[in-house]
TIFILUM-321160 format. One record per residue (C-alpha): y, z, x; residue number from 1. Coordinates in steps of 0.05 Angstrom, whole numbers, plus 5000, padded with zeros to 4 digits. Layout:
BEGIN
    yy    zz    xx  num
     Y     Z     X  NUM
...
! end
This chain:
BEGIN
    yy    zz    xx  num
  6559  6315  5989    1
  6542  6282  5922    2
  6576  6339  5886    3
  6639  6333  5927    4
  6641  6258  5915    5
  6633  6267  5840    6
  6686  6320  5831    7
  6745  6273  5822    8
  6710  6239  5764    9
  6698  6304  5724   10
  6643  6354  5715   11
  6605  6309  5665   12
  6596  6259  5721   13
  6571  6314  5767   14
  6520  6333  5715   15
  6498  6261  5706   16
  6484  6251  5780   17
  6462  6321  5800   18
  6439  6355  5737   19
  6459  6424  5714   20
  6439  6455  5781   21
  6484  6407  5819   22
  6541  6422  5772   23
  6533  6497  5783   24
  6530  6485  5859   25
  6594  6443  5857   26
  6630  6495  5815   27
  6606  6550  5862   28
  6628  6513  5925   29
  6696  6498  5894   30
  6705  6570  5873   31
  6687  6596  5943   32
  6736  6548  5976   33
  6791  6568  5927   34
  6778  6642  5938   35
  6778  6633  6014   36
  6845  6597  6012   37
  6874  6648  5964   38
  6853  6705  6009   39
  6881  6670  6070   40
  6948  6658  6036   41
  6949  6730  6011   42
  6937  6754  6082   43
  6992  6708  6108   44
  7040  6733  6054   45
  7026  6805  6073   46
  7036  6788  6146   47
  7103  6756  6130   48
  7124  6817  6090   49
  7102  6864  6145   50
  7140  6825  6199   51
  7204  6823  6158   52
  7199  6897  6140   53
  7188  6915  6213   54
  7249  6877  6237   55
  7292  6902  6180   56
  7272  6974  6196   57
  7291  6963  6269   58
  7359  6934  6248   59
  7371  6995  6204   60
  7354  7042  6262   61
  7402  7006  6308   62
  7455  7008  6255   63
  7449  7083  6248   64
  7443  7094  6323   65
  7503  7052  6342   66
  7553  7069  6287   67
  7572  7135  6320   68
  7558  7113  6392   69
  7601  7050  6392   70
  7659  7076  6351   71
  7718  7029  6340   72
  7701  6963  6372   73
  7755  6921  6341   74
  7786  6911  6410   75
  7722  6875  6431   76
  7706  6837  6367   77
  7775  6805  6361   78
  7770  6772  6429   79
  7756  6698  6437   80
  7699  6676  6482   81
  7747  6661  6539   82
  7783  6727  6531   83
  7719  6766  6528   84
  7691  6733  6590   85
  7755  6746  6628   86
  7754  6820  6612   87
  7680  6826  6628   88
  7689  6793  6695   89
  7749  6836  6711   90
  7707  6898  6693   91
  7759  6916  6640   92
  7701  6918  6592   93
  7631  6943  6605   94
  7575  6894  6590   95
  7532  6947  6556   96
  7589  6970  6511   97
  7604  6898  6492   98
  7532  6884  6476   99
  7525  6946  6433  100
  7588  6927  6395  101
  7558  6859  6380  102
  7490  6887  6361  103
  7525  6935  6312  104
  7567  6878  6284  105
  7505  6834  6277  106
  7467  6889  6241  107
  7525  6896  6192  108
  7531  6820  6183  109
  7457  6811  6167  110
  7461  6863  6113  111
  7510  6816  6077  112
  7480  6748  6094  113
  7409  6759  6121  114
  7427  6717  6181  115
  7389  6756  6236  116
  7313  6753  6241  117
  7307  6799  6300  118
  7347  6840  6350  119
  7317  6825  6419  120
  7288  6891  6440  121
  7302  6889  6515  122
  7373  6862  6512  123
  7406  6929  6528  124
  7366  6935  6592  125
  7386  6865  6611  126
  7460  6882  6598  127
  7454  6944  6641  128
  7422  6903  6697  129
  7476  6850  6697  130
  7532  6902  6696  131
  7512  6925  6766  132
  7519  6854  6795  133
  7577  6815  6823  134
  7613  6780  6766  135
  7635  6722  6810  136
  7562  6698  6815  137
  7553  6692  6740  138
  7593  6642  6698  139
  7574  6677  6632  140
  7575  6747  6660  141
  7554  6797  6607  142
  7567  6752  6547  143
  7524  6768  6486  144
  7488  6706  6460  145
  7451  6691  6395  146
  7394  6641  6390  147
  7363  6603  6333  148
  7296  6632  6316  149
  7257  6570  6338  150
  7279  6581  6410  151
  7223  6617  6445  152
  7238  6684  6478  153
  7188  6726  6515  154
  7154  6777  6470  155
  7182  6752  6404  156
  7152  6700  6358  157
  7190  6634  6346  158
  7160  6611  6280  159
  7210  6561  6251  160
  7194  6597  6186  161
  7119  6584  6189  162
  7076  6646  6178  163
  7019  6616  6219  164
  7062  6626  6282  165
  7077  6700  6273  166
  7022  6720  6322  167
  7041  6667  6373  168
  7080  6709  6423  169
  7110  6670  6481  170
  7097  6697  6551  171
  7162  6669  6577  172
  7230  6646  6553  173
  7247  6575  6536  174
  7287  6538  6590  175
  7353  6548  6553  176
  7343  6624  6549  177
  7323  6626  6623  178
  7386  6588  6643  179
  7430  6631  6600  180
  7403  6693  6634  181
  7411  6660  6701  182
  7485  6650  6683  183
  7492  6724  6666  184
  7490  6718  6590  185
  7450  6768  6548  186
  7411  6739  6489  187
  7412  6794  6437  188
  7394  6765  6369  189
  7350  6712  6337  190
  7377  6678  6275  191
  7347  6649  6211  192
  7331  6578  6192  193
  7295  6541  6135  194
  7220  6531  6140  195
  7203  6476  6191  196
  7278  6466  6197  197
  7273  6407  6149  198
  7325  6428  6098  199
  7400  6437  6094  200
  7386  6501  6055  201
  7364  6564  6091  202
  7302  6600  6068  203
  7232  6613  6094  204
  7173  6656  6073  205
  7180  6705  6130  206
  7254  6724  6134  207
  7280  6701  6066  208
  7345  6667  6049  209
  7411  6666  6088  210
  7479  6666  6053  211
  7546  6637  6072  212
  7590  6693  6100  213
  7650  6667  6061  214
  7614  6667  5994  215
  7545  6699  5987  216
  7527  6653  5929  217
  7537  6593  5974  218
  7492  6564  6029  219
  7514  6567  6102  220
  7483  6499  6114  221
  7422  6485  6156  222
  7381  6485  6193  223
  7420  6527  6243  224
  7441  6570  6185  225
  7434  6639  6214  226
  7475  6620  6274  227
  7531  6593  6230  228
  7532  6655  6186  229
  7529  6703  6245  230
  7584  6668  6286  231
  7626  6655  6225  232
  7625  6729  6207  233
  7649  6745  6278  234
  7585  6779  6298  235
  7568  6730  6354  236
  7617  6698  6402  237
  7569  6643  6424  238
  7503  6618  6397  239
  7455  6560  6402  240
  7424  6517  6349  241
  7386  6452  6344  242
  7406  6386  6311  243
  7367  6324  6290  244
  7403  6304  6225  245
  7464  6349  6228  246
  7432  6417  6237  247
  7488  6443  6283  248
  7546  6401  6256  249
  7535  6412  6182  250
  7529  6489  6185  251
  7592  6490  6228  252
  7627  6449  6174  253
  7602  6496  6118  254
  7619  6560  6156  255
  7686  6545  6188  256
  7664  6544  6261  257
  7653  6493  6316  258
  7588  6461  6340  259
  7566  6408  6389  260
  7504  6364  6387  261
  7496  6338  6458  262
  7461  6276  6484  263
  7386  6284  6486  264
  7366  6320  6551  265
  7438  6341  6569  266
  7416  6411  6549  267
  7342  6428  6556  268
  7300  6433  6493  269
  7236  6454  6529  270
  7203  6513  6497  271
  7227  6504  6426  272
  7184  6505  6363  273
  7198  6435  6334  274
  7202  6410  6263  275
  7169  6342  6277  276
  7127  6349  6341  277
  7109  6281  6369  278
  7164  6244  6332  279
  7209  6216  6388  280
  7244  6158  6355  281
  7300  6205  6333  282
  7300  6270  6373  283
  7328  6339  6362  284
  7375  6368  6414  285
  7398  6439  6429  286
  7472  6454  6430  287
  7525  6509  6428  288
  7561  6538  6367  289
  7623  6582  6370  290
  7687  6601  6334  291
  7729  6556  6379  292
  7722  6495  6424  293
  7741  6534  6487  294
  7677  6575  6480  295
  7635  6512  6473  296
  7667  6487  6537  297
  7650  6553  6572  298
  7578  6544  6551  299
  7572  6472  6575  300
  7606  6487  6642  301
  7556  6543  6655  302
  7492  6510  6630  303
  7500  6444  6667  304
  7475  6475  6731  305
  7421  6468  6784  306
  7378  6521  6751  307
  7370  6479  6688  308
  7361  6414  6727  309
  7305  6448  6767  310
  7270  6478  6706  311
  7273  6415  6664  312
  7265  6351  6705  313
  7286  6308  6646  314
  7356  6337  6648  315
  7399  6292  6693  316
  7437  6326  6749  317
  7504  6317  6714  318
  7549  6377  6720  319
  7608  6387  6675  320
  7661  6334  6690  321
  7727  6371  6692  322
  7766  6308  6705  323
  7744  6276  6639  324
  7755  6340  6599  325
  7824  6354  6627  326
  7848  6281  6626  327
  7911  6266  6586  328
  7898  6191  6583  329
  7912  6164  6513  330
  7850  6143  6476  331
  7831  6087  6429  332
  7795  6123  6372  333
  7757  6093  6313  334
  7759  6128  6246  335
  7730  6123  6176  336
  7735  6168  6115  337
  7678  6137  6076  338
  7615  6105  6104  339
  7602  6064  6041  340
  7535  6099  6029  341
  7554  6169  6006  342
  7627  6175  5986  343
  7651  6243  6011  344
  7687  6291  5965  345
  7764  6287  5971  346
  7771  6346  6018  347
  7726  6314  6070  348
  7766  6249  6067  349
  7832  6286  6072  350
  7808  6324  6135  351
  7796  6257  6170  352
  7865  6232  6149  353
  7896  6296  6176  354
  7861  6287  6243  355
  7879  6213  6245  356
  7953  6226  6231  357
  7957  6282  6282  358
  7924  6239  6336  359
  7971  6181  6321  360
  8031  6227  6329  361
  8002  6250  6396  362
  8003  6178  6421  363
  7931  6156  6412  364
  7911  6090  6381  365
  7871  6095  6316  366
  7830  6036  6290  367
  7789  6030  6226  368
  7714  6031  6240  369
  7651  6015  6200  370
  7580  6036  6217  371
  7536  5973  6219  372
  7483  5963  6166  373
  7483  6035  6144  374
  7438  6031  6082  375
  7381  5999  6122  376
  7393  6048  6179  377
  7384  6106  6131  378
  7319  6077  6105  379
  7292  6065  6175  380
  7314  6133  6200  381
  7277  6167  6143  382
  7215  6125  6158  383
  7221  6146  6231  384
  7225  6220  6213  385
  7161  6214  6172  386
  7124  6159  6209  387
  7060  6198  6200  388
  7070  6199  6125  389
  7082  6274  6128  390
  7013  6289  6153  391
  7035  6333  6211  392
  7071  6381  6166  393
  7017  6377  6113  394
  6967  6401  6166  395
  7014  6455  6191  396
  7026  6482  6122  397
  6960  6471  6087  398
  6941  6544  6093  399
  7012  6570  6098  400
  7062  6592  6045  401
  7108  6534  6026  402
  7179  6559  6015  403
  7216  6536  5952  404
  7268  6498  5992  405
  7213  6455  6022  406
  7174  6443  5958  407
  7209  6377  5941  408
  7192  6348  6010  409
  7122  6378  6007  410
  7108  6342  5941  411
  7133  6277  5969  412
  7085  6283  6028  413
  7027  6303  5983  414
  7033  6255  5925  415
  6980  6199  5923  416
  7003  6129  5942  417
  6993  6098  5874  418
  7037  6151  5841  419
  7090  6145  5895  420
  7091  6069  5889  421
  7094  6071  5814  422
  7150  6121  5813  423
  7189  6081  5865  424
  7179  6017  5824  425
  7210  6051  5763  426
  7265  6083  5805  427
  7288  6014  5828  428
  7318  6002  5759  429
  7361  6064  5768  430
  7375  6064  5843  431
  7347  6018  5896  432
  7366  6065  5953  433
  7331  6124  5919  434
  7269  6081  5909  435
  7268  6063  5983  436
  7275  6137  6001  437
  7214  6155  5958  438
  7172  6104  5995  439
  7197  6127  6063  440
  7171  6199  6059  441
  7096  6205  6049  442
  7032  6166  6045  443
  6987  6199  6097  444
  6976  6171  6166  445
  7011  6105  6180  446
  6992  6052  6230  447
  7012  6044  6302  448
  7037  5975  6282  449
  7087  6007  6234  450
  7110  6055  6289  451
  7121  5996  6336  452
  7161  5959  6283  453
  7206  6019  6270  454
  7217  6031  6344  455
  7233  5958  6356  456
  7283  5959  6298  457
  7316  6022  6325  458
  7323  5990  6394  459
  7355  5928  6363  460
  7401  5971  6321  461
  7425  6011  6381  462
  7441  5945  6417  463
  7482  5921  6358  464
  7516  5989  6349  465
  7540  5991  6421  466
  7559  5918  6423  467
  7605  5929  6364  468
  7632  5994  6393  469
  7650  5960  6459  470
  7667  5889  6438  471
  7690  5890  6366  472
  7726  5958  6364  473
  7736  5972  6438  474
  7740  6047  6425  475
  7731  6109  6469  476
  7712  6156  6412  477
  7705  6162  6337  478
  7725  6211  6282  479
  7694  6215  6213  480
  7669  6265  6162  481
  7612  6312  6181  482
  7581  6311  6113  483
  7596  6284  6043  484
  7599  6354  6014  485
  7636  6418  6029  486
  7602  6486  6025  487
  7572  6495  5956  488
  7523  6540  5918  489
  7452  6551  5942  490
  7403  6500  5915  491
  7452  6442  5917  492
  7433  6415  5986  493
  7357  6415  5987  494
  7355  6338  5986  495
  7358  6309  6056  496
  7369  6234  6057  497
  7428  6232  6009  498
  7467  6281  6051  499
  7455  6261  6124  500
  7487  6192  6129  501
  7547  6220  6169  502
  7504  6255  6221  503
  7441  6213  6229  504
  7473  6149  6259  505
  7496  6189  6319  506
  7429  6223  6330  507
  7394  6156  6326  508
  7443  6125  6377  509
  7440  6189  6420  510
  7515  6204  6418  511
  7547  6271  6432  512
  7577  6293  6366  513
  7615  6355  6348  514
  7644  6389  6287  515
  7712  6423  6289  516
  7741  6457  6227  517
  7811  6435  6210  518
  7827  6454  6138  519
  7803  6485  6073  520
  7790  6457  6004  521
  7855  6461  5964  522
  7875  6454  5892  523
  7893  6381  5898  524
  7824  6366  5926  525
  7793  6399  5865  526
  7837  6358  5817  527
  7817  6294  5853  528
  7744  6314  5850  529
  7746  6307  5774  530
  7755  6232  5782  531
  7708  6225  5841  532
  7658  6167  5837  533
  7608  6144  5888  534
  7587  6074  5907  535
  7521  6069  5870  536
  7532  6110  5807  537
  7463  6140  5814  538
  7438  6212  5812  539
  7458  6223  5885  540
  7530  6203  5872  541
  7534  6247  5810  542
  7505  6306  5847  543
  7560  6303  5900  544
  7613  6314  5848  545
  7576  6368  5810  546
  7557  6409  5872  547
  7628  6421  5897  548
  7663  6441  5832  549
  7669  6514  5855  550
  7685  6502  5928  551
  7758  6520  5929  552
  7782  6550  5996  553
  7717  6532  6033  554
  7725  6504  6104  555
  7726  6430  6121  556
  7710  6401  6189  557
  7719  6334  6223  558
  7665  6301  6266  559
  7681  6275  6336  560
  7634  6224  6369  561
  7631  6194  6438  562
  7581  6150  6477  563
  7519  6182  6508  564
  7531  6230  6567  565
  7605  6237  6548  566
  7603  6309  6523  567
  7666  6325  6562  568
  7704  6270  6525  569
  7677  6294  6458  570
  7699  6365  6473  571
  7767  6341  6497  572
  7777  6305  6430  573
  7752  6366  6391  574
  7800  6411  6430  575
  7859  6365  6418  576
  7845  6362  6343  577
  7837  6438  6342  578
  7902  6447  6379  579
  7941  6398  6335  580
  7914  6422  6268  581
  7890  6494  6274  582
  7931  6531  6325  583
  7998  6503  6304  584
! end
């Protein structure tokens, strides 16, 4: 005990208090602890390598096995979700053949992007079983479905990129997977995400790094990265991710697809490996991702059923409201191109203007909108994310392998208070918002009093947000950028706070929010980027400009937002924007 106490003050101090024998004992104990941790990490690293090699070998076997068996499957792969479902239900396509075509396509896609962590081993048996049943009883009859790796499925680990969970094999599916199977869908692939799902990059020590299917040097966004890459490449018609700070919306924006973050509890999140267990001030939700809005609608229609309501008692018995979705009533829609916190690159602003102009021509009313008190909201949201000072994730990773994309956050959690406070003090002279962000991250366990204060502030903020929405702006919905950046090279999006100001307000206020791709970065956007300046002239603002210099022709999405429990209205707005800007 004396030796351990003296260690921080140097070995001379140890010798002074304990003598030479005490010094040797302290050195020996320290060496033993270091060796034990080194061995444990080496064993974990080997376990991660073994798991990845095993799954990669299986993918290679399926690739070889199915290439000759499936043959030309272009007739299947070119179908939209609605078209595929129609042909499956009409028995024009066999569920097993469709599944094998998608498995083959996924195996090919992951060779390019490393988006698939595992092909679910029993999926072909499940497709065969469903093909013998009456299609009229199953709203997603025979549809192949991909799932983010954190979603637990029987017999396969759901690690969220943590090696410590490789041996945790679920005995049953998460509620979402159970409901999908109940609806006749066939989950066939698990997809990659960053470690602990706390990065917009996509890498973890088990499965490695995922690439954007449009440019393999670029990131697909995160944390639902594998889903975005797989769907974007055409190798999945419908998938599911999770979203707490944009983890569905932002990858959809980077990868040229659509994604919906529902209201908390509209879709069950029971049985998922979470990134911040116990943190409930701002909660993650599960939601669908697809190539088009119609497929998102198919998913929501099917999932909002008695089976889900029975399995998860927190899900309200609210089935899909066709009247709201199919309504042609003109809407009053708020909009903004720039939130005043992180100025988006020109392409993101242009996408909002395109959507605004198209909606105006269609007869809707568009009104300028401003998020209330955004800078303070961002500070408080970050404090809410890490109300434990990072301790939960420090404990989860203390004997694990920390992936490079998580190192910056890891260091923030681990750094002693006096260093953090000193650094934040100096940072204030460069950027006040960056200084506040440094203080919000770590610091070990915080008090219940601080938790109460943050929760009280969030409650008050929500009241103000909705009062302004209803009384000041009187709007039905809102459009804005998804993200301040467009898809850019790997390594440029590891920072969290600077990049999540367009998604986090709507997670905190529990809004349905969806991303629908409407355009691509063009030459004029790149010219305007040369003169791009942010609002603070700090390192975050300068980074935005630098990161996107090579992003020509990358996709750009618009975000649609509606009040809680109004997913149908959100999807209606997304569909209208898609119809006005994409299909015409």
